[in-house]
All heavy atoms as a GROMACS GRO file, in nm:
protein
  603
    1MET      N    1   3.335  -0.829  -2.130
    1MET     CA    2   3.249  -0.946  -2.126
    1MET      C    3   3.323  -1.063  -2.190
    1MET      O    4   3.388  -1.049  -2.292
    1MET     CB    5   3.120  -0.916  -2.204
    1MET     CG    6   3.022  -1.032  -2.205
    1MET     SD    7   2.871  -1.004  -2.302
    1MET     CE    8   2.798  -0.865  -2.221
    2GLU      N    9   3.313  -1.176  -2.127
    2GLU     CA   10   3.378  -1.297  -2.178
    2GLU      C   11   3.313  -1.340  -2.309
    2GLU      O   12   3.196  -1.312  -2.334
    2GLU     CB   13   3.364  -1.411  -2.078
    2GLU     CG   14   3.440  -1.390  -1.950
    2GLU     CD   15   3.420  -1.506  -1.853
    2GLU    OE1   16   3.354  -1.605  -1.890
    2GLU    OE2   17   3.471  -1.496  -1.742
    3ARG      N   18   3.389  -1.412  -2.391
    3ARG     CA   19   3.339  -1.458  -2.520
    3ARG      C   20   3.217  -1.548  -2.504
    3ARG      O   21   3.120  -1.538  -2.578
    3ARG     CB   22   3.449  -1.529  -2.598
    3ARG     CG   23   3.404  -1.563  -2.738
    3ARG     CD   24   3.519  -1.610  -2.826
    3ARG     NE   25   3.601  -1.494  -2.860
    3ARG     CZ   26   3.735  -1.494  -2.860
    3ARG    NH1   27   3.801  -1.602  -2.830
    3ARG    NH2   28   3.802  -1.386  -2.891
    4GLN      N   29   3.218  -1.636  -2.405
    4GLN     CA   30   3.104  -1.725  -2.384
    4GLN      C   31   2.978  -1.644  -2.356
    4GLN      O   32   2.871  -1.673  -2.409
    4GLN     CB   33   3.132  -1.824  -2.271
    4GLN     CG   34   3.020  -1.926  -2.255
    4GLN     CD   35   3.061  -2.046  -2.172
    4GLN    OE1   36   3.177  -2.063  -2.138
    4GLN    NE2   37   2.966  -2.131  -2.141
    5GLN      N   38   2.990  -1.541  -2.274
    5GLN     CA   39   2.875  -1.455  -2.244
    5GLN      C   40   2.829  -1.380  -2.368
    5GLN      O   41   2.709  -1.362  -2.388
    5GLN     CB   42   2.911  -1.355  -2.133
    5GLN     CG   43   2.929  -1.419  -1.998
    5GLN     CD   44   2.979  -1.318  -1.896
    5GLN    OE1   45   3.064  -1.234  -1.924
    5GLN    NE2   46   2.926  -1.328  -1.774
    6LYS      N   47   2.923  -1.337  -2.451
    6LYS     CA   48   2.888  -1.267  -2.575
    6LYS      C   49   2.808  -1.358  -2.668
    6LYS      O   50   2.709  -1.317  -2.727
    6LYS     CB   51   3.013  -1.218  -2.648
    6LYS     CG   52   3.078  -1.098  -2.586
    6LYS     CD   53   3.197  -1.055  -2.670
    6LYS     CE   54   3.271  -0.941  -2.607
    6LYS     NZ   55   3.389  -0.899  -2.686
    7ILE      N   56   2.853  -1.483  -2.681
    7ILE     CA   57   2.783  -1.578  -2.766
    7ILE      C   58   2.641  -1.597  -2.716
    7ILE      O   59   2.544  -1.587  -2.794
    7ILE     CB   60   2.858  -1.714  -2.769
    7ILE    CG1   61   2.993  -1.700  -2.839
    7ILE    CG2   62   2.771  -1.820  -2.838
    7ILE    CD1   63   3.084  -1.822  -2.824
    8GLU      N   64   2.626  -1.623  -2.587
    8GLU     CA   65   2.493  -1.643  -2.530
    8GLU      C   66   2.405  -1.520  -2.548
    8GLU      O   67   2.288  -1.532  -2.586
    8GLU     CB   68   2.505  -1.680  -2.383
    8GLU     CG   69   2.563  -1.817  -2.360
    8GLU     CD   70   2.584  -1.852  -2.213
    8GLU    OE1   71   2.553  -1.768  -2.125
    8GLU    OE2   72   2.632  -1.963  -2.186
    9SER      N   73   2.459  -1.403  -2.525
    9SER     CA   74   2.382  -1.278  -2.539
    9SER      C   75   2.337  -1.256  -2.682
    9SER      O   76   2.221  -1.219  -2.706
    9SER     CB   77   2.465  -1.159  -2.492
    9SER     OG   78   2.488  -1.166  -2.354
   10LEU      N   79   2.427  -1.275  -2.777
   10LEU     CA   80   2.392  -1.255  -2.918
   10LEU      C   81   2.282  -1.351  -2.961
   10LEU      O   82   2.186  -1.310  -3.028
   10LEU     CB   83   2.515  -1.276  -3.007
   10LEU     CG   84   2.616  -1.164  -3.012
   10LEU    CD1   85   2.743  -1.210  -3.083
   10LEU    CD2   86   2.557  -1.044  -3.084
   11LEU      N   87   2.293  -1.476  -2.923
   11LEU     CA   88   2.193  -1.574  -2.963
   11LEU      C   89   2.058  -1.547  -2.896
   11LEU      O   90   1.954  -1.555  -2.961
   11LEU     CB   91   2.242  -1.716  -2.931
   11LEU     CG   92   2.364  -1.761  -3.012
   11LEU    CD1   93   2.412  -1.897  -2.964
   11LEU    CD2   94   2.334  -1.765  -3.162
   12ARG      N   95   2.060  -1.513  -2.769
   12ARG     CA   96   1.934  -1.485  -2.697
   12ARG      C   97   1.866  -1.358  -2.750
   12ARG      O   98   1.742  -1.349  -2.753
   12ARG     CB   99   1.957  -1.473  -2.548
   12ARG     CG  100   1.987  -1.607  -2.482
   12ARG     CD  101   1.991  -1.598  -2.330
   12ARG     NE  102   2.041  -1.720  -2.271
   12ARG     CZ  103   1.971  -1.832  -2.256
   12ARG    NH1  104   1.846  -1.836  -2.297
   12ARG    NH2  105   2.025  -1.939  -2.199
   13ALA      N  106   1.945  -1.262  -2.794
   13ALA     CA  107   1.888  -1.137  -2.847
   13ALA      C  108   1.825  -1.158  -2.985
   13ALA      O  109   1.728  -1.090  -3.019
   13ALA     CB  110   1.998  -1.030  -2.856
   14ALA      N  111   1.876  -1.252  -3.062
   14ALA     CA  112   1.831  -1.270  -3.200
   14ALA      C  113   1.730  -1.382  -3.219
   14ALA      O  114   1.656  -1.382  -3.316
   14ALA     CB  115   1.952  -1.295  -3.290
   15LEU      N  116   1.729  -1.479  -3.126
   15LEU     CA  117   1.644  -1.597  -3.143
   15LEU      C  118   1.555  -1.619  -3.021
   15LEU      O  119   1.588  -1.577  -2.911
   15LEU     CB  120   1.732  -1.722  -3.161
   15LEU     CG  121   1.827  -1.723  -3.280
   15LEU    CD1  122   1.924  -1.839  -3.268
   15LEU    CD2  123   1.750  -1.730  -3.410
   16LYS      N  124   1.444  -1.687  -3.043
   16LYS     CA  125   1.358  -1.730  -2.932
   16LYS      C  126   1.417  -1.860  -2.879
   16LYS      O  127   1.388  -1.967  -2.930
   16LYS     CB  128   1.216  -1.752  -2.982
   16LYS     CG  129   1.150  -1.627  -3.032
   16LYS     CD  130   1.015  -1.658  -3.093
   16LYS     CE  131   0.964  -1.535  -3.165
   16LYS     NZ  132   0.888  -1.569  -3.284
   17VAL      N  133   1.501  -1.849  -2.779
   17VAL     CA  134   1.574  -1.964  -2.726
   17VAL      C  135   1.488  -2.040  -2.625
   17VAL      O  136   1.446  -1.984  -2.524
   17VAL     CB  137   1.707  -1.919  -2.660
   17VAL    CG1  138   1.776  -2.037  -2.595
   17VAL    CG2  139   1.796  -1.851  -2.762
   18ASN      N  140   1.464  -2.168  -2.655
   18ASN     CA  141   1.392  -2.254  -2.562
   18ASN      C  142   1.490  -2.325  -2.469
   18ASN      O  143   1.458  -2.352  -2.354
   18ASN     CB  144   1.310  -2.359  -2.638
   18ASN     CG  145   1.204  -2.296  -2.723
   18ASN    OD1  146   1.231  -2.261  -2.838
   18ASN    ND2  147   1.085  -2.279  -2.670
   19HIS      N  148   1.607  -2.358  -2.521
   19HIS     CA  149   1.710  -2.428  -2.444
   19HIS      C  150   1.845  -2.400  -2.508
   19HIS      O  151   1.858  -2.402  -2.630
   19HIS     CB  152   1.681  -2.578  -2.445
   19HIS     CG  153   1.782  -2.658  -2.370
   19HIS    ND1  154   1.783  -2.668  -2.232
   19HIS    CD2  155   1.888  -2.732  -2.413
   19HIS    CE1  156   1.883  -2.744  -2.194
   19HIS    NE2  157   1.949  -2.784  -2.302
   20MET      N  158   1.946  -2.375  -2.423
   20MET     CA  159   2.081  -2.353  -2.473
   20MET      C  160   2.182  -2.413  -2.377
   20MET      O  161   2.173  -2.392  -2.256
   20MET     CB  162   2.112  -2.204  -2.491
   20MET     CG  163   2.250  -2.181  -2.548
   20MET     SD  164   2.307  -2.009  -2.569
   20MET     CE  165   2.164  -1.911  -2.584
   21GLU      N  166   2.276  -2.488  -2.434
   21GLU     CA  167   2.392  -2.537  -2.360
   21GLU      C  168   2.514  -2.496  -2.442
   21GLU      O  169   2.527  -2.536  -2.558
   21GLU     CB  170   2.389  -2.690  -2.346
   21GLU     CG  171   2.279  -2.741  -2.257
   21GLU     CD  172   2.275  -2.893  -2.251
   21GLU    OE1  173   2.384  -2.956  -2.253
   21GLU    OE2  174   2.165  -2.948  -2.246
   22LEU      N  175   2.600  -2.418  -2.382
   22LEU     CA  176   2.722  -2.372  -2.449
   22LEU      C  177   2.839  -2.416  -2.362
   22LEU      O  178   2.855  -2.369  -2.249
   22LEU     CB  179   2.721  -2.221  -2.466
   22LEU     CG  180   2.838  -2.162  -2.542
   22LEU    CD1  181   2.845  -2.215  -2.685
   22LEU    CD2  182   2.828  -2.009  -2.543
   23ILE      N  183   2.919  -2.507  -2.416
   23ILE     CA  184   3.028  -2.567  -2.340
   23ILE      C  185   3.162  -2.523  -2.400
   23ILE      O  186   3.186  -2.541  -2.519
   23ILE     CB  187   3.017  -2.721  -2.342
   23ILE    CG1  188   2.882  -2.762  -2.282
   23ILE    CG2  189   3.133  -2.784  -2.266
   23ILE    CD1  190   2.844  -2.904  -2.313
   24ASN      N  191   3.246  -2.467  -2.315
   24ASN     CA  192   3.380  -2.428  -2.358
   24ASN      C  193   3.468  -2.552  -2.360
   24ASN      O  194   3.499  -2.610  -2.257
   24ASN     CB  195   3.437  -2.323  -2.262
   24ASN     CG  196   3.571  -2.269  -2.306
   24ASN    OD1  197   3.636  -2.324  -2.394
   24ASN    ND2  198   3.613  -2.161  -2.244
   25GLU      N  199   3.509  -2.593  -2.479
   25GLU     CA  200   3.594  -2.710  -2.496
   25GLU      C  201   3.738  -2.672  -2.531
   25GLU      O  202   3.816  -2.755  -2.577
   25GLU     CB  203   3.537  -2.801  -2.606
   25GLU     CG  204   3.403  -2.860  -2.571
   25GLU     CD  205   3.353  -2.960  -2.673
   25GLU    OE1  206   3.394  -2.954  -2.791
   25GLU    OE2  207   3.274  -3.048  -2.633
   26SER      N  208   3.774  -2.548  -2.506
   26SER     CA  209   3.907  -2.500  -2.542
   26SER      C  210   4.018  -2.577  -2.473
   26SER      O  211   4.125  -2.599  -2.530
   26SER     CB  212   3.919  -2.351  -2.508
   26SER     OG  213   3.822  -2.277  -2.577
   27HIS      N  214   3.993  -2.621  -2.350
   27HIS     CA  215   4.094  -2.694  -2.274
   27HIS      C  216   4.134  -2.826  -2.342
   27HIS      O  217   4.237  -2.883  -2.311
   27HIS     CB  218   4.044  -2.722  -2.132
   27HIS     CG  219   3.927  -2.815  -2.127
   27HIS    ND1  220   3.798  -2.772  -2.151
   27HIS    CD2  221   3.919  -2.948  -2.104
   27HIS    CE1  222   3.716  -2.877  -2.142
   27HIS    NE2  223   3.787  -2.984  -2.113
   28MET      N  224   4.052  -2.871  -2.436
   28MET     CA  225   4.081  -2.996  -2.506
   28MET      C  226   4.167  -2.974  -2.632
   28MET      O  227   4.193  -3.067  -2.707
   28MET     CB  228   3.948  -3.063  -2.548
   28MET     CG  229   3.862  -3.098  -2.427
   28MET     SD  230   3.689  -3.141  -2.462
   28MET     CE  231   3.699  -3.247  -2.602
   29HIS      N  232   4.210  -2.850  -2.652
   29HIS     CA  233   4.287  -2.813  -2.771
   29HIS      C  234   4.419  -2.747  -2.731
   29HIS      O  235   4.438  -2.710  -2.616
   29HIS     CB  236   4.204  -2.720  -2.859
   29HIS     CG  237   4.074  -2.783  -2.904
   29HIS    ND1  238   4.064  -2.857  -3.017
   29HIS    CD2  239   3.951  -2.784  -2.846
   29HIS    CE1  240   3.940  -2.902  -3.030
   29HIS    NE2  241   3.869  -2.859  -2.927
   30SER      N  242   4.506  -2.732  -2.826
   30SER     CA  243   4.637  -2.671  -2.800
   30SER      C  244   4.625  -2.519  -2.799
   30SER      O  245   4.662  -2.451  -2.895
   30SER     CB  246   4.738  -2.715  -2.906
   30SER     OG  247   4.757  -2.854  -2.901
   31VAL      N  248   4.570  -2.468  -2.690
   31VAL     CA  249   4.553  -2.324  -2.673
   31VAL      C  250   4.599  -2.286  -2.533
   31VAL      O  251   4.609  -2.371  -2.445
   31VAL     CB  252   4.406  -2.281  -2.695
   31VAL    CG1  253   4.362  -2.309  -2.838
   31VAL    CG2  254   4.313  -2.349  -2.597
   32PRO      N  255   4.626  -2.158  -2.509
   32PRO     CA  256   4.668  -2.116  -2.375
   32PRO      C  257   4.558  -2.143  -2.272
   32PRO      O  258   4.440  -2.148  -2.304
   32PRO     CB  259   4.690  -1.965  -2.391
   32PRO     CG  260   4.712  -1.944  -2.536
   32PRO     CD  261   4.630  -2.048  -2.605
   33PRO      N  262   4.598  -2.159  -2.145
   33PRO     CA  263   4.499  -2.180  -2.038
   33PRO      C  264   4.395  -2.068  -2.035
   33PRO      O  265   4.425  -1.953  -2.068
   33PRO     CB  266   4.584  -2.177  -1.911
   33PRO     CG  267   4.721  -2.213  -1.955
   33PRO     CD  268   4.735  -2.157  -2.094
   34ASN      N  269   4.274  -2.103  -1.999
   34ASN     CA  270   4.162  -2.008  -1.989
   34ASN      C  271   4.119  -1.947  -2.122
   34ASN      O  272   4.057  -1.841  -2.125
   34ASN     CB  273   4.191  -1.897  -1.887
   34ASN     CG  274   4.220  -1.953  -1.750
   34ASN    OD1  275   4.149  -2.040  -1.701
   34ASN    ND2  276   4.324  -1.905  -1.686
   35SER      N  277   4.153  -2.012  -2.231
   35SER     CA  278   4.112  -1.964  -2.363
   35SER      C  279   3.963  -1.986  -2.385
   35SER      O  280   3.902  -2.072  -2.321
   35SER     CB  281   4.190  -2.036  -2.473
   35SER     OG  282   4.324  -1.999  -2.471
   36GLU      N  283   3.907  -1.908  -2.474
   36GLU     CA  284   3.769  -1.924  -2.515
   36GLU      C  285   3.765  -1.926  -2.668
   36GLU      O  286   3.722  -1.831  -2.733
   36GLU     CB  287   3.682  -1.810  -2.461
   36GLU     CG  288   3.664  -1.816  -2.311
   36GLU     CD  289   3.563  -1.713  -2.264
   36GLU    OE1  290   3.584  -1.594  -2.289
   36GLU    OE2  291   3.462  -1.755  -2.205
   37THR      N  292   3.813  -2.035  -2.724
   37THR     CA  293   3.826  -2.045  -2.869
   37THR      C  294   3.745  -2.157  -2.930
   37THR      O  295   3.713  -2.153  -3.048
   37THR     CB  296   3.974  -2.066  -2.908
   37THR    OG1  297   4.022  -2.183  -2.840
   37THR    CG2  298   4.059  -1.946  -2.870
   38HIS      N  299   3.713  -2.259  -2.854
   38HIS     CA  300   3.643  -2.378  -2.904
   38HIS      C  301   3.521  -2.405  -2.817
   38HIS      O  302   3.534  -2.425  -2.696
   38HIS     CB  303   3.735  -2.500  -2.900
   38HIS     CG  304   3.853  -2.491  -2.990
   38HIS    ND1  305   3.961  -2.410  -2.963
   38HIS    CD2  306   3.880  -2.554  -3.106
   38HIS    CE1  307   4.050  -2.424  -3.060
   38HIS    NE2  308   4.003  -2.510  -3.148
   39PHE      N  309   3.403  -2.407  -2.880
   39PHE     CA  310   3.279  -2.428  -2.806
   39PHE      C  311   3.193  -2.535  -2.872
   39PHE      O  312   3.199  -2.556  -2.993
   39PHE     CB  313   3.196  -2.298  -2.800
   39PHE     CG  314   3.256  -2.194  -2.711
   39PHE    CD1  315   3.343  -2.099  -2.761
   39PHE    CD2  316   3.225  -2.190  -2.576
   39PHE    CE1  317   3.398  -2.002  -2.680
   39PHE    CE2  318   3.280  -2.093  -2.493
   39PHE     CZ  319   3.366  -1.999  -2.545
   40LYS      N  320   3.112  -2.597  -2.789
   40LYS     CA  321   3.009  -2.690  -2.836
   40LYS      C  322   2.875  -2.628  -2.796
   40LYS      O  323   2.857  -2.589  -2.680
   40LYS     CB  324   3.026  -2.827  -2.770
   40LYS     CG  325   2.924  -2.929  -2.815
   40LYS     CD  326   2.954  -3.064  -2.751
   40LYS     CE  327   2.855  -3.168  -2.796
   40LYS     NZ  328   2.887  -3.299  -2.738
   41LEU      N  329   2.783  -2.620  -2.891
   41LEU     CA  330   2.655  -2.554  -2.869
   41LEU      C  331   2.539  -2.648  -2.897
   41LEU      O  332   2.535  -2.713  -3.002
   41LEU     CB  333   2.644  -2.431  -2.961
   41LEU     CG  334   2.510  -2.357  -2.961
   41LEU    CD1  335   2.485  -2.290  -2.826
   41LEU    CD2  336   2.509  -2.254  -3.072
   42LEU      N  337   2.448  -2.654  -2.803
   42LEU     CA  338   2.319  -2.721  -2.824
   42LEU      C  339   2.215  -2.611  -2.808
   42LEU      O  340   2.207  -2.548  -2.702
   42LEU     CB  341   2.295  -2.831  -2.720
   42LEU     CG  342   2.156  -2.893  -2.722
   42LEU    CD1  343   2.128  -2.961  -2.855
   42LEU    CD2  344   2.139  -2.990  -2.607
   43LEU      N  345   2.140  -2.585  -2.914
   43LEU     CA  346   2.046  -2.474  -2.914
   43LEU      C  347   1.912  -2.520  -2.970
   43LEU      O  348   1.905  -2.574  -3.080
   43LEU     CB  349   2.102  -2.360  -3.000
   43LEU     CG  350   2.019  -2.234  -3.013
   43LEU    CD1  351   1.999  -2.167  -2.878
   43LEU    CD2  352   2.087  -2.137  -3.108
   44VAL      N  353   1.808  -2.500  -2.891
   44VAL     CA  354   1.672  -2.531  -2.934
   44VAL      C  355   1.597  -2.399  -2.943
   44VAL      O  356   1.595  -2.322  -2.846
   44VAL     CB  357   1.602  -2.626  -2.833
   44VAL    CG1  358   1.459  -2.655  -2.878
   44VAL    CG2  359   1.681  -2.755  -2.816
   45SER      N  360   1.538  -2.374  -3.060
   45SER     CA  361   1.466  -2.249  -3.081
   45SER      C  362   1.348  -2.270  -3.174
   45SER      O  363   1.357  -2.345  -3.272
   45SER     CB  364   1.560  -2.144  -3.142
   45SER     OG  365   1.488  -2.028  -3.178
   46GLU      N  366   1.240  -2.201  -3.145
   46GLU     CA  367   1.123  -2.202  -3.234
   46GLU      C  368   1.160  -2.148  -3.372
   46GLU      O  369   1.098  -2.183  -3.471
   46GLU     CB  370   1.012  -2.115  -3.174
   46GLU     CG  371   0.960  -2.159  -3.041
   46GLU     CD  372   0.869  -2.056  -2.976
   46GLU    OE1  373   0.808  -1.975  -3.049
   46GLU    OE2  374   0.861  -2.056  -2.853
   47ASP      N  375   1.259  -2.061  -3.376
   47ASP     CA  376   1.301  -2.000  -3.502
   47ASP      C  377   1.358  -2.102  -3.601
   47ASP      O  378   1.371  -2.072  -3.719
   47ASP     CB  379   1.406  -1.891  -3.476
   47ASP     CG  380   1.348  -1.776  -3.396
   47ASP    OD1  381   1.239  -1.727  -3.431
   47ASP    OD2  382   1.410  -1.738  -3.296
   48PHE      N  383   1.392  -2.219  -3.554
   48PHE     CA  384   1.447  -2.322  -3.641
   48PHE      C  385   1.341  -2.415  -3.699
   48PHE      O  386   1.372  -2.503  -3.779
   48PHE     CB  387   1.550  -2.407  -3.566
   48PHE     CG  388   1.671  -2.332  -3.521
   48PHE    CD1  389   1.736  -2.369  -3.404
   48PHE    CD2  390   1.723  -2.226  -3.592
   48PHE    CE1  391   1.850  -2.302  -3.362
   48PHE    CE2  392   1.835  -2.157  -3.550
   48PHE     CZ  393   1.899  -2.195  -3.435
   49ALA      N  394   1.215  -2.395  -3.660
   49ALA     CA  395   1.107  -2.482  -3.709
   49ALA      C  396   1.103  -2.479  -3.862
   49ALA      O  397   1.103  -2.372  -3.924
   49ALA     CB  398   0.974  -2.438  -3.651
   50GLY      N  399   1.106  -2.597  -3.921
   50GLY     CA  400   1.099  -2.608  -4.067
   50GLY      C  401   1.230  -2.585  -4.138
   50GLY      O  402   1.236  -2.593  -4.261
   51CYS      N  403   1.336  -2.556  -4.065
   51CYS     CA  404   1.467  -2.531  -4.126
   51CYS      C  405   1.548  -2.660  -4.131
   51CYS      O  406   1.543  -2.741  -4.039
   51CYS     CB  407   1.546  -2.428  -4.045
   51CYS     SG  408   1.477  -2.264  -4.046
   52THR      N  409   1.627  -2.674  -4.235
   52THR     CA  410   1.720  -2.786  -4.242
   52THR      C  411   1.834  -2.762  -4.145
   52THR      O  412   1.855  -2.649  -4.098
   52THR     CB  413   1.777  -2.802  -4.384
   52THR    OG1  414   1.857  -2.686  -4.414
   52THR    CG2  415   1.668  -2.819  -4.488
   53LYS      N  416   1.910  -2.866  -4.118
   53LYS     CA  417   2.026  -2.853  -4.029
   53LYS      C  418   2.124  -2.750  -4.085
   53LYS      O  419   2.179  -2.668  -4.011
   53LYS     CB  420   2.094  -2.989  -4.016
   53LYS     CG  421   2.202  -2.995  -3.911
   53LYS     CD  422   2.252  -3.137  -3.894
   53LYS     CE  423   2.353  -3.148  -3.783
   53LYS     NZ  424   2.399  -3.285  -3.762
   54VAL      N  425   2.143  -2.750  -4.215
   54VAL     CA  426   2.234  -2.654  -4.279
   54VAL      C  427   2.185  -2.512  -4.259
   54VAL      O  428   2.264  -2.422  -4.224
   54VAL     CB  429   2.251  -2.685  -4.430
   54VAL    CG1  430   2.325  -2.574  -4.501
   54VAL    CG2  431   2.321  -2.818  -4.449
   55LYS      N  432   2.057  -2.488  -4.276
   55LYS     CA  433   2.000  -2.353  -4.257
   55LYS      C  434   2.014  -2.307  -4.112
   55LYS      O  435   2.042  -2.190  -4.085
   55LYS     CB  436   1.854  -2.349  -4.300
   55LYS     CG  437   1.833  -2.362  -4.448
   55LYS     CD  438   1.882  -2.239  -4.520
   55LYS     CE  439   1.854  -2.250  -4.668
   55LYS     NZ  440   1.921  -2.148  -4.744
   56ARG      N  441   1.995  -2.400  -4.018
   56ARG     CA  442   2.012  -2.364  -3.876
   56ARG      C  443   2.156  -2.324  -3.849
   56ARG      O  444   2.182  -2.223  -3.782
   56ARG     CB  445   1.971  -2.481  -3.786
   56ARG     CG  446   1.824  -2.511  -3.792
   56ARG     CD  447   1.780  -2.613  -3.688
   56ARG     NE  448   1.853  -2.738  -3.692
   56ARG     CZ  449   1.805  -2.853  -3.737
   56ARG    NH1  450   1.682  -2.860  -3.782
   56ARG    NH2  451   1.878  -2.962  -3.735
   57HIS      N  452   2.250  -2.402  -3.901
   57HIS     CA  453   2.392  -2.370  -3.882
   57HIS      C  454   2.425  -2.236  -3.946
   57HIS      O  455   2.498  -2.155  -3.886
   57HIS     CB  456   2.480  -2.479  -3.942
   57HIS     CG  457   2.485  -2.603  -3.860
   57HIS    ND1  458   2.592  -2.688  -3.860
   57HIS    CD2  459   2.397  -2.658  -3.773
   57HIS    CE1  460   2.570  -2.789  -3.779
   57HIS    NE2  461   2.451  -2.772  -3.725
   58GLN      N  462   2.375  -2.211  -4.066
   58GLN     CA  463   2.401  -2.084  -4.133
   58GLN      C  464   2.348  -1.966  -4.052
   58GLN      O  465   2.413  -1.861  -4.044
   58GLN     CB  466   2.339  -2.084  -4.273
   58GLN     CG  467   2.411  -2.173  -4.370
   58GLN     CD  468   2.338  -2.188  -4.502
   58GLN    OE1  469   2.217  -2.166  -4.512
   58GLN    NE2  470   2.413  -2.224  -4.606
   59GLN      N  471   2.232  -1.984  -3.994
   59GLN     CA  472   2.173  -1.877  -3.914
   59GLN      C  473   2.259  -1.846  -3.792
   59GLN      O  474   2.287  -1.730  -3.762
   59GLN     CB  475   2.031  -1.916  -3.872
   59GLN     CG  476   1.950  -1.804  -3.814
   59GLN     CD  477   1.804  -1.841  -3.795
   59GLN    OE1  478   1.760  -1.948  -3.833
   59GLN    NE2  479   1.730  -1.752  -3.734
   60VAL      N  480   2.303  -1.949  -3.722
   60VAL     CA  481   2.386  -1.929  -3.603
   60VAL      C  482   2.520  -1.867  -3.641
   60VAL      O  483   2.565  -1.770  -3.580
   60VAL     CB  484   2.407  -2.062  -3.526
   60VAL    CG1  485   2.513  -2.048  -3.419
   60VAL    CG2  486   2.274  -2.108  -3.465
   61TYR      N  487   2.585  -1.920  -3.744
   61TYR     CA  488   2.714  -1.865  -3.786
   61TYR      C  489   2.699  -1.722  -3.835
   61TYR      O  490   2.788  -1.639  -3.816
   61TYR     CB  491   2.779  -1.953  -3.892
   61TYR     CG  492   2.861  -2.065  -3.832
   61TYR    CD1  493   2.806  -2.192  -3.813
   61TYR    CD2  494   2.992  -2.045  -3.793
   61TYR    CE1  495   2.880  -2.295  -3.758
   61TYR    CE2  496   3.068  -2.146  -3.738
   61TYR     CZ  497   3.011  -2.271  -3.720
   61TYR     OH  498   3.084  -2.372  -3.664
   62GLY      N  499   2.587  -1.690  -3.898
   62GLY     CA  500   2.563  -1.552  -3.940
   62GLY      C  501   2.557  -1.457  -3.822
   62GLY      O  502   2.609  -1.346  -3.827
   63LEU      N  503   2.494  -1.502  -3.715
   63LEU     CA  504   2.484  -1.420  -3.594
   63LEU      C  505   2.618  -1.405  -3.523
   63LEU      O  506   2.646  -1.302  -3.462
   63LEU     CB  507   2.382  -1.480  -3.497
   63LEU     CG  508   2.237  -1.481  -3.545
   63LEU    CD1  509   2.150  -1.567  -3.454
   63LEU    CD2  510   2.183  -1.338  -3.551
   64LEU      N  511   2.700  -1.508  -3.530
   64LEU     CA  512   2.828  -1.507  -3.457
   64LEU      C  513   2.947  -1.470  -3.544
   64LEU      O  514   3.061  -1.474  -3.498
   64LEU     CB  515   2.852  -1.646  -3.394
   64LEU     CG  516   2.746  -1.692  -3.294
   64LEU    CD1  517   2.782  -1.827  -3.237
   64LEU    CD2  518   2.725  -1.590  -3.184
   65GLY      N  519   2.922  -1.431  -3.667
   65GLY     CA  520   3.029  -1.396  -3.761
   65GLY      C  521   3.134  -1.300  -3.705
   65GLY      O  522   3.254  -1.326  -3.716
   66PRO      N  523   3.091  -1.190  -3.640
   66PRO     CA  524   3.191  -1.097  -3.585
   66PRO      C  525   3.282  -1.163  -3.481
   66PRO      O  526   3.401  -1.133  -3.475
   66PRO     CB  527   3.105  -0.988  -3.521
   66PRO     CG  528   2.976  -0.991  -3.596
   66PRO     CD  529   2.955  -1.137  -3.630
   67LEU      N  530   3.228  -1.255  -3.400
   67LEU     CA  531   3.311  -1.322  -3.301
   67LEU      C  532   3.411  -1.418  -3.367
   67LEU      O  533   3.520  -1.440  -3.314
   67LEU     CB  534   3.225  -1.398  -3.200
   67LEU     CG  535   3.141  -1.313  -3.107
   67LEU    CD1  536   3.058  -1.400  -3.014
   67LEU    CD2  537   3.228  -1.219  -3.026
   68MET      N  538   3.373  -1.474  -3.481
   68MET     CA  539   3.465  -1.561  -3.554
   68MET      C  540   3.587  -1.479  -3.600
   68MET      O  541   3.698  -1.529  -3.602
   68MET     CB  542   3.396  -1.626  -3.675
   68MET     CG  543   3.277  -1.714  -3.639
   68MET     SD  544   3.314  -1.854  -3.534
   68MET     CE  545   3.374  -1.971  -3.652
   69GLN      N  546   3.563  -1.354  -3.632
   69GLN     CA  547   3.671  -1.265  -3.673
   69GLN      C  548   3.760  -1.227  -3.556
   69GLN      O  549   3.876  -1.190  -3.574
   69GLN     CB  550   3.613  -1.136  -3.735
   69GLN     CG  551   3.522  -1.158  -3.852
   69GLN     CD  552   3.596  -1.195  -3.977
   69GLN    OE1  553   3.707  -1.148  -4.000
   69GLN    NE2  554   3.536  -1.280  -4.060
   70GLU      N  555   3.706  -1.237  -3.433
   70GLU     CA  556   3.779  -1.195  -3.313
   70GLU      C  557   3.845  -1.309  -3.236
   70GLU      O  558   3.883  -1.291  -3.121
   70GLU     CB  559   3.682  -1.122  -3.218
   70GLU     CG  560   3.623  -0.996  -3.273
   70GLU     CD  561   3.517  -0.936  -3.183
   70GLU    OE1  562   3.494  -0.991  -3.072
   70GLU    OE2  563   3.455  -0.838  -3.224
   71GLY      N  564   3.853  -1.427  -3.295
   71GLY     CA  565   3.925  -1.534  -3.228
   71GLY      C  566   3.845  -1.655  -3.189
   71GLY      O  567   3.900  -1.750  -3.134
   72LEU      N  568   3.714  -1.654  -3.213
   72LEU     CA  569   3.635  -1.775  -3.192
   72LEU      C  570   3.675  -1.869  -3.304
   72LEU      O  571   3.652  -1.842  -3.421
   72LEU     CB  572   3.485  -1.745  -3.196
   72LEU     CG  573   3.391  -1.864  -3.187
   72LEU    CD1  574   3.413  -1.942  -3.057
   72LEU    CD2  575   3.246  -1.817  -3.197
   73HIS      N  576   3.740  -1.977  -3.269
   73HIS     CA  577   3.799  -2.065  -3.370
   73HIS      C  578   3.705  -2.174  -3.417
   73HIS      O  579   3.700  -2.206  -3.535
   73HIS     CB  580   3.928  -2.127  -3.316
   73HIS     CG  581   3.998  -2.216  -3.413
   73HIS    ND1  582   4.064  -2.167  -3.523
   73HIS    CD2  583   4.009  -2.350  -3.416
   73HIS    CE1  584   4.113  -2.270  -3.591
   73HIS    NE2  585   4.082  -2.381  -3.529
   74ALA      N  586   3.630  -2.234  -3.324
   74ALA     CA  587   3.547  -2.349  -3.362
   74ALA      C  588   3.417  -2.350  -3.282
   74ALA      O  589   3.415  -2.322  -3.162
   74ALA     CB  590   3.622  -2.479  -3.339
   75LEU      N  591   3.309  -2.385  -3.353
   75LEU     CA  592   3.180  -2.400  -3.290
   75LEU      C  593   3.117  -2.527  -3.343
   75LEU      O  594   3.089  -2.538  -3.462
   75LEU     CB  595   3.090  -2.280  -3.321
   75LEU     CG  596   2.952  -2.280  -3.258
   75LEU    CD1  597   2.963  -2.266  -3.107
   75LEU    CD2  598   2.868  -2.167  -3.315
   76ALA      N  599   3.101  -2.623  -3.255
   76ALA     CA  600   3.041  -2.751  -3.296
   76ALA      C  601   2.894  -2.751  -3.258
   76ALA      O  602   2.853  -2.688  -3.163
   76ALA     CB  603   3.112  -2.867  -3.227
   0.00000   0.00000   0.00000
């Protein structure tokens, strides 16, 4: 499974996703062609209600921690 699909699957399994846009921006960085290392994420979820921006980021990074260890370099 591609890294982008893994990210989407992990987030959908853990959160009530209302809207998600995950854009691979790796081509804009000094990485080999077809890399999946840099992504931009827009995520709307009921689970974020009442959370600060920092808490939302911590929650997402907590879910994607294993992928960060496997070569996911940046998530904006």
